All heavy atoms as TSV, in Angstrom:
chain	resi	resn	atom	element	x	y	z
A	1	MET	N	N	28.572	-12.304	23.197
A	1	MET	CA	C	28.044	-10.981	23.420
A	1	MET	C	C	27.584	-10.927	24.876
A	1	MET	O	O	26.928	-11.831	25.338
A	1	MET	CB	C	26.898	-10.709	22.461
A	1	MET	CG	C	26.376	-9.314	22.475
A	1	MET	SD	S	25.021	-9.062	23.643
A	1	MET	CE	C	23.848	-10.193	23.023
A	2	VAL	N	N	27.944	-9.853	25.505
A	2	VAL	CA	C	27.552	-9.614	26.900
A	2	VAL	C	C	26.809	-8.299	26.960
A	2	VAL	O	O	27.278	-7.302	26.394
A	2	VAL	CB	C	28.778	-9.561	27.839
A	2	VAL	CG1	C	28.380	-9.205	29.268
A	2	VAL	CG2	C	29.546	-10.870	27.791
A	3	GLY	N	N	25.656	-8.293	27.589
A	3	GLY	CA	C	24.871	-7.063	27.738
A	3	GLY	C	C	25.601	-6.075	28.637
A	3	GLY	O	O	26.102	-6.457	29.711
A	4	LEU	N	N	25.668	-4.839	28.193
A	4	LEU	CA	C	26.339	-3.783	28.942
A	4	LEU	C	C	25.273	-2.873	29.571
A	4	LEU	O	O	24.548	-2.194	28.833
A	4	LEU	CB	C	27.272	-2.974	28.049
A	4	LEU	CG	C	28.156	-1.949	28.719
A	4	LEU	CD1	C	29.140	-2.620	29.703
A	4	LEU	CD2	C	28.938	-1.161	27.672
A	5	PRO	N	N	25.168	-2.873	30.881
A	5	PRO	CA	C	24.128	-2.081	31.562
A	5	PRO	C	C	24.471	-0.601	31.699
A	5	PRO	O	O	24.860	-0.127	32.752
A	5	PRO	CB	C	23.999	-2.760	32.910
A	5	PRO	CG	C	25.372	-3.269	33.198
A	5	PRO	CD	C	25.915	-3.675	31.833
A	6	LEU	N	N	24.338	0.120	30.596
A	6	LEU	CA	C	24.610	1.544	30.637
A	6	LEU	C	C	23.495	2.264	31.398
A	6	LEU	O	O	22.405	1.704	31.560
A	6	LEU	CB	C	24.642	2.087	29.179
A	6	LEU	CG	C	25.714	1.517	28.293
A	6	LEU	CD1	C	25.562	2.012	26.859
A	6	LEU	CD2	C	27.110	1.841	28.805
A	7	THR	N	N	23.754	3.476	31.835
A	7	THR	CA	C	22.709	4.254	32.497
A	7	THR	C	C	21.680	4.690	31.459
A	7	THR	O	O	21.908	4.563	30.246
A	7	THR	CB	C	23.328	5.531	33.145
A	7	THR	OG1	O	23.788	6.396	32.148
A	7	THR	CG2	C	24.433	5.179	34.152
A	8	LEU	N	N	20.572	5.223	31.900
A	8	LEU	CA	C	19.533	5.686	30.957
A	8	LEU	C	C	20.045	6.738	30.006
A	8	LEU	O	O	19.568	6.850	28.877
A	8	LEU	CB	C	18.335	6.195	31.727
A	8	LEU	CG	C	17.526	5.131	32.482
A	8	LEU	CD1	C	16.378	5.790	33.238
A	8	LEU	CD2	C	17.018	4.064	31.528
A	9	ARG	N	N	21.038	7.506	30.436
A	9	ARG	CA	C	21.645	8.512	29.557
A	9	ARG	C	C	22.670	7.936	28.577
A	9	ARG	O	O	23.206	8.638	27.736
A	9	ARG	CB	C	22.357	9.569	30.377
A	9	ARG	CG	C	21.475	10.445	31.180
A	9	ARG	CD	C	22.313	11.464	31.912
A	9	ARG	NE	N	21.510	12.302	32.767
A	9	ARG	CZ	C	21.985	13.138	33.638
A	9	ARG	NH1	N	23.297	13.260	33.806
A	9	ARG	NH2	N	21.185	13.851	34.369
A	10	GLY	N	N	22.981	6.645	28.764
A	10	GLY	CA	C	23.975	5.999	27.910
A	10	GLY	C	C	25.383	6.103	28.439
A	10	GLY	O	O	26.320	5.796	27.736
A	11	ASP	N	N	25.489	6.515	29.686
A	11	ASP	CA	C	26.819	6.654	30.327
A	11	ASP	C	C	27.240	5.300	30.938
A	11	ASP	O	O	26.425	4.450	31.217
A	11	ASP	CB	C	26.781	7.709	31.441
A	11	ASP	CG	C	26.457	9.089	30.922
A	11	ASP	OD1	O	26.816	9.385	29.735
A	11	ASP	OD2	O	25.845	9.880	31.657
A	12	VAL	N	N	28.537	5.179	31.191
A	12	VAL	CA	C	29.070	4.008	31.856
A	12	VAL	C	C	29.034	4.292	33.356
A	12	VAL	O	O	29.776	5.135	33.864
A	12	VAL	CB	C	30.517	3.727	31.383
A	12	VAL	CG1	C	31.132	2.571	32.179
A	12	VAL	CG2	C	30.532	3.410	29.907
A	13	GLY	N	N	28.172	3.575	34.058
A	13	GLY	CA	C	28.061	3.715	35.488
A	13	GLY	C	C	28.779	2.568	36.211
A	13	GLY	O	O	29.535	1.816	35.589
A	14	GLU	N	N	28.517	2.426	37.475
A	14	GLU	CA	C	29.169	1.378	38.266
A	14	GLU	C	C	28.897	-0.037	37.760
A	14	GLU	O	O	29.815	-0.835	37.634
A	14	GLU	CB	C	28.740	1.505	39.758
A	14	GLU	CG	C	29.452	0.523	40.669
A	14	GLU	CD	C	30.975	0.636	40.668
A	14	GLU	OE1	O	31.490	1.764	40.497
A	14	GLU	OE2	O	31.650	-0.378	40.852
A	15	GLN	N	N	27.655	-0.338	37.455
A	15	GLN	CA	C	27.338	-1.670	36.947
A	15	GLN	C	C	28.038	-1.959	35.635
A	15	GLN	O	O	28.527	-3.072	35.402
A	15	GLN	CB	C	25.812	-1.841	36.781
A	15	GLN	CG	C	25.107	-1.981	38.097
A	15	GLN	CD	C	23.613	-2.193	37.899
A	15	GLN	OE1	O	23.000	-1.586	37.012
A	15	GLN	NE2	N	23.004	-3.052	38.678
A	16	ALA	N	N	28.070	-0.976	34.765
A	16	ALA	CA	C	28.786	-1.161	33.481
A	16	ALA	C	C	30.269	-1.356	33.668
A	16	ALA	O	O	30.876	-2.169	32.986
A	16	ALA	CB	C	28.497	0.006	32.549
A	17	ARG	N	N	30.862	-0.626	34.625
A	17	ARG	CA	C	32.280	-0.828	34.915
A	17	ARG	C	C	32.554	-2.232	35.441
A	17	ARG	O	O	33.522	-2.859	35.037
A	17	ARG	CB	C	32.763	0.215	35.900
A	17	ARG	CG	C	33.047	1.556	35.266
A	17	ARG	CD	C	33.768	2.530	36.216
A	17	ARG	NE	N	32.913	3.021	37.275
A	17	ARG	CZ	C	32.042	4.000	37.172
A	17	ARG	NH1	N	31.920	4.636	36.012
A	17	ARG	NH2	N	31.288	4.388	38.187
A	18	GLU	N	N	31.670	-2.731	36.282
A	18	GLU	CA	C	31.818	-4.102	36.793
A	18	GLU	C	C	31.661	-5.120	35.660
A	18	GLU	O	O	32.416	-6.094	35.584
A	18	GLU	CB	C	30.794	-4.364	37.880
A	18	GLU	CG	C	31.076	-3.667	39.182
A	18	GLU	CD	C	30.045	-3.914	40.242
A	18	GLU	OE1	O	29.295	-4.948	40.157
A	18	GLU	OE2	O	29.936	-3.108	41.189
A	19	THR	N	N	30.746	-4.840	34.760
A	19	THR	CA	C	30.537	-5.717	33.610
A	19	THR	C	C	31.806	-5.688	32.693
A	19	THR	O	O	32.273	-6.736	32.227
A	19	THR	CB	C	29.307	-5.326	32.791
A	19	THR	OG1	O	28.176	-5.406	33.660
A	19	THR	CG2	C	29.111	-6.196	31.591
A	20	GLU	N	N	32.332	-4.525	32.481
A	20	GLU	CA	C	33.558	-4.425	31.661
A	20	GLU	C	C	34.722	-5.156	32.290
A	20	GLU	O	O	35.503	-5.799	31.557
A	20	GLU	CB	C	33.907	-2.951	31.424
A	20	GLU	CG	C	32.942	-2.251	30.474
A	20	GLU	CD	C	33.219	-0.763	30.327
A	20	GLU	OE1	O	33.733	-0.138	31.292
A	20	GLU	OE2	O	32.845	-0.221	29.275
A	21	ALA	N	N	34.844	-5.145	33.604
A	21	ALA	CA	C	35.905	-5.886	34.267
A	21	ALA	C	C	35.694	-7.399	34.067
A	21	ALA	O	O	36.652	-8.140	33.820
A	21	ALA	CB	C	35.947	-5.531	35.751
A	22	PHE	N	N	34.442	-7.824	34.171
A	22	PHE	CA	C	34.133	-9.238	33.921
A	22	PHE	C	C	34.453	-9.630	32.513
A	22	PHE	O	O	35.049	-10.702	32.266
A	22	PHE	CB	C	32.637	-9.522	34.225
A	22	PHE	CG	C	32.173	-10.835	33.701
A	22	PHE	CD1	C	32.455	-11.999	34.377
A	22	PHE	CD2	C	31.430	-10.906	32.520
A	22	PHE	CE1	C	32.049	-13.227	33.875
A	22	PHE	CE2	C	31.004	-12.134	32.022
A	22	PHE	CZ	C	31.332	-13.288	32.698
A	23	VAL	N	N	34.117	-8.769	31.573
A	23	VAL	CA	C	34.379	-9.071	30.143
A	23	VAL	C	C	35.883	-9.199	29.913
A	23	VAL	O	O	36.324	-10.056	29.142
A	23	VAL	CB	C	33.709	-7.984	29.219
A	23	VAL	CG1	C	34.238	-8.079	27.819
A	23	VAL	CG2	C	32.211	-8.157	29.280
A	24	GLU	N	N	36.669	-8.346	30.532
A	24	GLU	CA	C	38.133	-8.447	30.372
A	24	GLU	C	C	38.654	-9.784	30.877
A	24	GLU	O	O	39.495	-10.411	30.275
A	24	GLU	CB	C	38.834	-7.279	31.066
A	24	GLU	CG	C	38.647	-5.960	30.341
A	24	GLU	CD	C	39.040	-6.026	28.864
A	24	GLU	OE1	O	40.130	-6.516	28.541
A	24	GLU	OE2	O	38.255	-5.571	28.035
A	25	GLN	N	N	38.117	-10.217	32.038
A	25	GLN	CA	C	38.515	-11.530	32.570
A	25	GLN	C	C	38.055	-12.649	31.625
A	25	GLN	O	O	38.796	-13.609	31.404
A	25	GLN	CB	C	37.894	-11.753	33.953
A	25	GLN	CG	C	38.501	-10.844	35.020
A	25	GLN	CD	C	37.794	-11.046	36.361
A	25	GLN	OE1	O	36.719	-11.636	36.454
A	25	GLN	NE2	N	38.416	-10.499	37.407
A	26	LEU	N	N	36.863	-12.546	31.083
A	26	LEU	CA	C	36.352	-13.525	30.163
A	26	LEU	C	C	37.220	-13.588	28.916
A	26	LEU	O	O	37.573	-14.699	28.422
A	26	LEU	CB	C	34.904	-13.201	29.799
A	26	LEU	CG	C	34.155	-14.162	28.918
A	26	LEU	CD1	C	34.072	-15.552	29.561
A	26	LEU	CD2	C	32.745	-13.618	28.669
A	27	ARG	N	N	37.573	-12.460	28.364
A	27	ARG	CA	C	38.422	-12.423	27.182
A	27	ARG	C	C	39.771	-13.080	27.420
A	27	ARG	O	O	40.332	-13.709	26.548
A	27	ARG	CB	C	38.627	-10.974	26.727
A	27	ARG	CG	C	37.421	-10.380	26.056
A	27	ARG	CD	C	37.621	-8.921	25.699
A	27	ARG	NE	N	36.464	-8.367	24.974
A	27	ARG	CZ	C	36.064	-7.131	25.078
A	27	ARG	NH1	N	36.722	-6.274	25.848
A	27	ARG	NH2	N	34.998	-6.722	24.428
A	28	ALA	N	N	40.288	-12.910	28.629
A	28	ALA	CA	C	41.594	-13.500	28.970
A	28	ALA	C	C	41.474	-15.038	29.114
A	28	ALA	O	O	42.447	-15.748	28.952
A	28	ALA	CB	C	42.127	-12.903	30.256
A	29	ALA	N	N	40.263	-15.523	29.426
A	29	ALA	CA	C	40.078	-16.943	29.729
A	29	ALA	C	C	39.684	-17.780	28.500
A	29	ALA	O	O	39.849	-18.974	28.532
A	29	ALA	CB	C	39.002	-17.099	30.811
A	30	ILE	N	N	39.139	-17.118	27.463
A	30	ILE	CA	C	38.694	-17.878	26.312
A	30	ILE	C	C	39.278	-17.301	25.021
A	30	ILE	O	O	39.764	-16.167	25.028
A	30	ILE	CB	C	37.142	-17.914	26.215
A	30	ILE	CG1	C	36.581	-16.509	25.991
A	30	ILE	CG2	C	36.546	-18.548	27.463
A	30	ILE	CD1	C	35.071	-16.456	25.750
A	31	THR	N	N	39.213	-18.068	23.955
A	31	THR	CA	C	39.782	-17.618	22.692
A	31	THR	C	C	38.726	-17.012	21.760
A	31	THR	O	O	39.066	-16.460	20.725
A	31	THR	CB	C	40.479	-18.778	21.959
A	31	THR	OG1	O	39.532	-19.829	21.760
A	31	THR	CG2	C	41.685	-19.273	22.763
A	32	LEU	N	N	37.480	-17.086	22.121
A	32	LEU	CA	C	36.399	-16.520	21.292
A	32	LEU	C	C	36.339	-15.001	21.473
A	32	LEU	O	O	36.692	-14.486	22.534
A	32	LEU	CB	C	35.066	-17.103	21.684
A	32	LEU	CG	C	34.897	-18.601	21.480
A	32	LEU	CD1	C	33.594	-19.062	22.079
A	32	LEU	CD2	C	34.980	-18.950	20.012
A	33	ARG	N	N	35.858	-14.327	20.455
A	33	ARG	CA	C	35.677	-12.866	20.539
A	33	ARG	C	C	34.517	-12.603	21.482
A	33	ARG	O	O	33.461	-13.238	21.407
A	33	ARG	CB	C	35.391	-12.313	19.164
A	33	ARG	CG	C	35.338	-10.792	19.134
A	33	ARG	CD	C	35.047	-10.259	17.741
A	33	ARG	NE	N	33.650	-10.504	17.455
A	33	ARG	CZ	C	33.161	-10.771	16.265
A	33	ARG	NH1	N	33.961	-10.872	15.219
A	33	ARG	NH2	N	31.871	-10.956	16.072
A	34	VAL	N	N	34.666	-11.614	22.340
A	34	VAL	CA	C	33.588	-11.227	23.267
A	34	VAL	C	C	33.316	-9.716	23.049
A	34	VAL	O	O	34.224	-8.916	23.117
A	34	VAL	CB	C	34.010	-11.451	24.736
A	34	VAL	CG1	C	32.879	-11.015	25.678
A	34	VAL	CG2	C	34.380	-12.895	24.985
A	35	GLU	N	N	32.073	-9.418	22.730
A	35	GLU	CA	C	31.674	-8.046	22.505
A	35	GLU	C	C	30.642	-7.667	23.540
A	35	GLU	O	O	29.956	-8.508	24.098
A	35	GLU	CB	C	31.032	-7.871	21.138
A	35	GLU	CG	C	32.008	-8.079	20.005
A	35	GLU	CD	C	31.389	-7.776	18.638
A	35	GLU	OE1	O	30.543	-6.843	18.585
A	35	GLU	OE2	O	31.764	-8.467	17.691
A	36	THR	N	N	30.519	-6.351	23.828
A	36	THR	CA	C	29.444	-5.869	24.698
A	36	THR	C	C	28.427	-5.175	23.840
A	36	THR	O	O	28.733	-4.668	22.767
A	36	THR	CB	C	30.004	-4.910	25.757
A	36	THR	OG1	O	30.654	-3.815	25.143
A	36	THR	CG2	C	30.974	-5.626	26.718
A	37	TYR	N	N	27.184	-5.106	24.351
A	37	TYR	CA	C	26.110	-4.442	23.626
A	37	TYR	C	C	25.154	-3.830	24.634
A	37	TYR	O	O	24.807	-4.461	25.637
A	37	TYR	CB	C	25.394	-5.471	22.732
A	37	TYR	CG	C	24.420	-4.826	21.780
A	37	TYR	CD1	C	24.867	-4.102	20.681
A	37	TYR	CD2	C	23.052	-4.940	22.001
A	37	TYR	CE1	C	23.953	-3.488	19.810
A	37	TYR	CE2	C	22.157	-4.358	21.106
A	37	TYR	CZ	C	22.602	-3.629	20.030
A	37	TYR	OH	O	21.721	-3.034	19.172
A	38	ASP	N	N	24.739	-2.633	24.360
A	38	ASP	CA	C	23.861	-1.857	25.234
A	38	ASP	C	C	22.580	-2.641	25.523
A	38	ASP	O	O	21.849	-3.031	24.636
A	38	ASP	CB	C	23.512	-0.550	24.523
A	38	ASP	CG	C	22.619	0.363	25.318
A	38	ASP	OD1	O	22.233	0.023	26.443
A	38	ASP	OD2	O	22.285	1.467	24.762
A	39	GLU	N	N	22.322	-2.884	26.819
A	39	GLU	CA	C	21.129	-3.659	27.222
A	39	GLU	C	C	20.023	-2.779	27.827
A	39	GLU	O	O	19.087	-3.321	28.416
A	39	GLU	CB	C	21.550	-4.766	28.153
A	39	GLU	CG	C	21.985	-4.327	29.538
A	39	GLU	CD	C	22.167	-5.467	30.502
A	39	GLU	OE1	O	22.519	-6.579	30.084
A	39	GLU	OE2	O	21.955	-5.235	31.715
A	40	ARG	N	N	20.156	-1.461	27.663
A	40	ARG	CA	C	19.106	-0.614	28.232
A	40	ARG	C	C	17.741	-1.015	27.678
A	40	ARG	O	O	17.583	-1.341	26.509
A	40	ARG	CB	C	19.356	0.861	27.882
A	40	ARG	CG	C	20.485	1.486	28.663
A	40	ARG	CD	C	20.730	2.893	28.253
A	40	ARG	NE	N	21.260	2.929	26.883
A	40	ARG	CZ	C	21.421	4.015	26.193
A	40	ARG	NH1	N	21.061	5.174	26.683
A	40	ARG	NH2	N	21.956	3.977	24.997
A	41	PHE	N	N	16.760	-0.970	28.546
A	41	PHE	CA	C	15.325	-1.174	28.217
A	41	PHE	C	C	14.957	-2.644	27.902
A	41	PHE	O	O	13.833	-2.926	27.611
A	41	PHE	CB	C	14.864	-0.260	27.078
A	41	PHE	CG	C	15.174	1.171	27.312
A	41	PHE	CD1	C	16.080	1.822	26.538
A	41	PHE	CD2	C	14.527	1.843	28.359
A	41	PHE	CE1	C	16.384	3.193	26.755
A	41	PHE	CE2	C	14.821	3.199	28.579
A	41	PHE	CZ	C	15.737	3.843	27.814
A	42	THR	N	N	15.926	-3.560	27.938
A	42	THR	CA	C	15.583	-4.950	27.650
A	42	THR	C	C	14.683	-5.553	28.715
A	42	THR	O	O	13.814	-6.358	28.397
A	42	THR	CB	C	16.809	-5.824	27.463
A	42	THR	OG1	O	17.650	-5.741	28.619
A	42	THR	CG2	C	17.615	-5.410	26.234
A	43	SER	N	N	14.859	-5.156	29.944
A	43	SER	CA	C	13.971	-5.651	31.041
A	43	SER	C	C	12.544	-5.177	30.832
A	43	SER	O	O	11.597	-5.914	31.047
A	43	SER	CB	C	14.470	-5.218	32.416
A	43	SER	OG	O	15.686	-5.840	32.716
A	44	VAL	N	N	12.390	-3.952	30.383
A	44	VAL	CA	C	11.063	-3.413	30.110
A	44	VAL	C	C	10.448	-4.166	28.928
A	44	VAL	O	O	9.293	-4.564	29.005
A	44	VAL	CB	C	11.112	-1.886	29.796
A	44	VAL	CG1	C	9.781	-1.375	29.335
A	44	VAL	CG2	C	11.617	-1.119	31.008
A	45	LEU	N	N	11.205	-4.366	27.893
A	45	LEU	CA	C	10.702	-5.085	26.719
A	45	LEU	C	C	10.362	-6.518	27.068
A	45	LEU	O	O	9.444	-7.091	26.477
A	45	LEU	CB	C	11.742	-5.060	25.583
A	45	LEU	CG	C	11.996	-3.684	24.966
A	45	LEU	CD1	C	13.188	-3.761	24.028
A	45	LEU	CD2	C	10.776	-3.220	24.217
A	46	GLY	N	N	11.068	-7.102	28.003
A	46	GLY	CA	C	10.793	-8.483	28.430
A	46	GLY	C	C	9.803	-8.599	29.528
A	46	GLY	O	O	9.614	-9.687	30.082
A	47	ASP	N	N	9.126	-7.490	29.888
A	47	ASP	CA	C	8.141	-7.489	30.979
A	47	ASP	C	C	8.687	-8.092	32.282
A	47	ASP	O	O	7.984	-8.797	33.016
A	47	ASP	CB	C	6.889	-8.248	30.570
A	47	ASP	CG	C	5.936	-7.414	29.735
A	47	ASP	OD1	O	6.020	-6.183	29.814
A	47	ASP	OD2	O	5.135	-8.014	28.981
A	48	GLY	N	N	9.977	-7.816	32.540
A	48	GLY	CA	C	10.560	-8.315	33.779
A	48	GLY	C	C	11.003	-9.752	33.751
A	48	GLY	O	O	11.591	-10.278	34.710
A	49	ASP	N	N	10.773	-10.444	32.628
A	49	ASP	CA	C	11.182	-11.842	32.453
A	49	ASP	C	C	12.591	-11.847	31.901
A	49	ASP	O	O	12.817	-11.352	30.807
A	49	ASP	CB	C	10.192	-12.517	31.502
A	49	ASP	CG	C	10.508	-13.970	31.263
A	49	ASP	OD1	O	11.692	-14.324	31.104
A	49	ASP	OD2	O	9.549	-14.793	31.260
A	50	ASP	N	N	13.540	-12.411	32.645
A	50	ASP	CA	C	14.953	-12.385	32.237
A	50	ASP	C	C	15.183	-13.086	30.893
A	50	ASP	O	O	15.984	-12.633	30.083
A	50	ASP	CB	C	15.834	-13.021	33.293
A	50	ASP	CG	C	16.000	-12.160	34.498
A	50	ASP	OD1	O	15.729	-10.951	34.429
A	50	ASP	OD2	O	16.405	-12.680	35.566
A	51	ALA	N	N	14.480	-14.197	30.661
A	51	ALA	CA	C	14.648	-14.918	29.406
A	51	ALA	C	C	14.156	-14.079	28.223
A	51	ALA	O	O	14.822	-14.019	27.159
A	51	ALA	CB	C	13.906	-16.245	29.438
A	52	ARG	N	N	13.041	-13.390	28.387
A	52	ARG	CA	C	12.560	-12.523	27.333
A	52	ARG	C	C	13.452	-11.319	27.139
A	52	ARG	O	O	13.708	-10.889	26.005
A	52	ARG	CB	C	11.144	-12.052	27.649
A	52	ARG	CG	C	10.083	-13.056	27.407
A	52	ARG	CD	C	8.741	-12.481	27.675
A	52	ARG	NE	N	7.714	-13.393	27.225
A	52	ARG	CZ	C	6.447	-13.109	27.206
A	52	ARG	NH1	N	6.032	-11.950	27.664
A	52	ARG	NH2	N	5.576	-14.005	26.792
A	53	ALA	N	N	13.958	-10.780	28.196
A	53	ALA	CA	C	14.914	-9.653	28.101
A	53	ALA	C	C	16.154	-10.074	27.337
A	53	ALA	O	O	16.642	-9.353	26.483
A	53	ALA	CB	C	15.264	-9.138	29.483
A	54	ALA	N	N	16.643	-11.287	27.637
A	54	ALA	CA	C	17.839	-11.775	26.937
A	54	ALA	C	C	17.546	-12.023	25.452
A	54	ALA	O	O	18.380	-11.732	24.616
A	54	ALA	CB	C	18.291	-13.094	27.589
A	55	ALA	N	N	16.323	-12.478	25.149
A	55	ALA	CA	C	15.940	-12.670	23.772
A	55	ALA	C	C	15.900	-11.350	23.008
A	55	ALA	O	O	16.345	-11.250	21.863
A	55	ALA	CB	C	14.596	-13.396	23.677
A	56	HIS	N	N	15.366	-10.312	23.670
A	56	HIS	CA	C	15.344	-8.989	23.027
A	56	HIS	C	C	16.748	-8.466	22.821
A	56	HIS	O	O	17.056	-7.883	21.771
A	56	HIS	CB	C	14.567	-7.995	23.904
A	56	HIS	CG	C	13.081	-8.102	23.760
A	56	HIS	ND1	N	12.387	-7.645	22.661
A	56	HIS	CD2	C	12.138	-8.610	24.609
A	56	HIS	CE1	C	11.127	-7.883	22.809
A	56	HIS	NE2	N	10.921	-8.472	23.975
A	57	LEU	N	N	17.594	-8.657	23.807
A	57	LEU	CA	C	18.992	-8.227	23.697
A	57	LEU	C	C	19.683	-8.909	22.514
A	57	LEU	O	O	20.301	-8.244	21.675
A	57	LEU	CB	C	19.742	-8.521	25.000
A	57	LEU	CG	C	21.233	-8.184	25.002
A	57	LEU	CD1	C	21.441	-6.677	24.841
A	57	LEU	CD2	C	21.858	-8.663	26.310
A	58	LEU	N	N	19.573	-10.205	22.419
A	58	LEU	CA	C	20.210	-10.946	21.337
A	58	LEU	C	C	19.621	-10.597	19.973
A	58	LEU	O	O	20.372	-10.365	19.019
A	58	LEU	CB	C	20.089	-12.464	21.580
A	58	LEU	CG	C	20.769	-13.342	20.557
A	58	LEU	CD1	C	22.240	-13.011	20.391
A	58	LEU	CD2	C	20.560	-14.805	20.902
A	59	SER	N	N	18.322	-10.465	19.892
A	59	SER	CA	C	17.691	-10.079	18.643
A	59	SER	C	C	18.146	-8.716	18.189
A	59	SER	O	O	18.467	-8.515	17.008
A	59	SER	CB	C	16.165	-10.096	18.817
A	59	SER	OG	O	15.523	-9.651	17.680
A	60	SER	N	N	18.201	-7.779	19.115
A	60	SER	CA	C	18.647	-6.428	18.783
A	60	SER	C	C	20.105	-6.436	18.325
A	60	SER	O	O	20.470	-5.767	17.353
A	60	SER	CB	C	18.466	-5.528	20.006
A	60	SER	OG	O	18.980	-4.250	19.760
A	61	TYR	N	N	20.931	-7.188	19.011
A	61	TYR	CA	C	22.337	-7.289	18.658
A	61	TYR	C	C	22.526	-7.859	17.250
A	61	TYR	O	O	23.283	-7.329	16.440
A	61	TYR	CB	C	23.087	-8.152	19.681
A	61	TYR	CG	C	24.503	-8.441	19.291
A	61	TYR	CD1	C	25.474	-7.467	19.413
A	61	TYR	CD2	C	24.859	-9.689	18.797
A	61	TYR	CE1	C	26.819	-7.736	19.078
A	61	TYR	CE2	C	26.168	-9.948	18.422
A	61	TYR	CZ	C	27.129	-8.977	18.558
A	61	TYR	OH	O	28.432	-9.235	18.208
A	62	LEU	N	N	21.772	-8.922	16.958
A	62	LEU	CA	C	21.894	-9.561	15.639
A	62	LEU	C	C	21.404	-8.634	14.537
A	62	LEU	O	O	22.008	-8.592	13.441
A	62	LEU	CB	C	21.110	-10.886	15.635
A	62	LEU	CG	C	21.700	-11.983	16.506
A	62	LEU	CD1	C	20.775	-13.180	16.551
A	62	LEU	CD2	C	23.109	-12.392	16.032
A	63	GLU	N	N	20.347	-7.884	14.785
A	63	GLU	CA	C	19.857	-6.903	13.786
A	63	GLU	C	C	20.919	-5.830	13.550
A	63	GLU	O	O	21.164	-5.396	12.429
A	63	GLU	CB	C	18.555	-6.275	14.265
A	63	GLU	CG	C	17.377	-7.183	14.179
A	63	GLU	CD	C	16.104	-6.534	14.746
A	63	GLU	OE1	O	16.033	-5.286	14.794
A	63	GLU	OE2	O	15.213	-7.313	15.094
A	64	TRP	N	N	21.554	-5.355	14.641
A	64	TRP	CA	C	22.577	-4.334	14.550
A	64	TRP	C	C	23.747	-4.875	13.737
A	64	TRP	O	O	24.293	-4.189	12.867
A	64	TRP	CB	C	22.992	-3.924	15.961
A	64	TRP	CG	C	24.138	-2.962	16.001
A	64	TRP	CD1	C	24.133	-1.641	15.716
A	64	TRP	CD2	C	25.470	-3.285	16.391
A	64	TRP	NE1	N	25.380	-1.109	15.898
A	64	TRP	CE2	C	26.226	-2.100	16.297
A	64	TRP	CE3	C	26.118	-4.442	16.817
A	64	TRP	CZ2	C	27.582	-2.066	16.633
A	64	TRP	CZ3	C	27.485	-4.404	17.136
A	64	TRP	CH2	C	28.172	-3.193	17.025
A	65	GLN	N	N	24.172	-6.115	14.046
A	65	GLN	CA	C	25.288	-6.728	13.326
A	65	GLN	C	C	24.963	-6.844	11.838
A	65	GLN	O	O	25.808	-6.583	10.968
A	65	GLN	CB	C	25.625	-8.130	13.889
A	65	GLN	CG	C	26.410	-8.078	15.132
A	65	GLN	CD	C	27.869	-7.722	14.895
A	65	GLN	OE1	O	28.207	-6.730	14.250
A	65	GLN	NE2	N	28.758	-8.541	15.419
A	66	SER	N	N	23.748	-7.241	11.538
A	66	SER	CA	C	23.331	-7.426	10.136
A	66	SER	C	C	23.375	-6.111	9.414
A	66	SER	O	O	23.760	-6.058	8.236
A	66	SER	CB	C	21.955	-8.035	10.123
A	66	SER	OG	O	21.511	-8.210	8.796
A	67	ALA	N	N	22.921	-5.050	10.061
A	67	ALA	CA	C	22.890	-3.739	9.425
A	67	ALA	C	C	24.311	-3.169	9.167
A	67	ALA	O	O	24.515	-2.343	8.256
A	67	ALA	CB	C	22.119	-2.751	10.303
A	68	ARG	N	N	25.248	-3.611	9.973
A	68	ARG	CA	C	26.644	-3.145	9.794
A	68	ARG	C	C	27.297	-3.738	8.567
A	68	ARG	O	O	28.325	-3.225	8.120
A	68	ARG	CB	C	27.470	-3.502	11.025
A	68	ARG	CG	C	27.165	-2.678	12.237
A	68	ARG	CD	C	27.948	-3.075	13.445
A	68	ARG	NE	N	29.398	-3.115	13.173
A	68	ARG	CZ	C	30.269	-3.634	13.991
A	68	ARG	NH1	N	29.908	-4.184	15.150
A	68	ARG	NH2	N	31.540	-3.643	13.693
A	69	ARG	N	N	26.804	-4.808	8.067
A	69	ARG	CA	C	27.463	-5.515	6.932
A	69	ARG	C	C	27.013	-5.043	5.622
A	69	ARG	O	O	26.242	-4.407	5.229
A	69	ARG	CB	C	27.173	-7.004	7.043
A	69	ARG	CG	C	27.844	-7.563	8.260
A	69	ARG	CD	C	27.621	-9.007	8.394
A	69	ARG	NE	N	28.257	-9.421	9.645
A	69	ARG	CZ	C	28.147	-10.603	10.165
A	69	ARG	NH1	N	27.417	-11.493	9.591
A	69	ARG	NH2	N	28.754	-10.891	11.272
């Protein structure tokens, strides 16, 4: 899972386009499934700490995946 930096409105901006290009290269390089997930507000939730932001992103993704099943 790769965090997708959408704009505050949920639109795909320049950073998200760059991330999507990276994800396409990653998908071509590995055999594992690679998904993107909205990472808006994770920096705020992590109080500016990248590790905490990543933990919030992963936790949110896993909750979303669980709810889909």
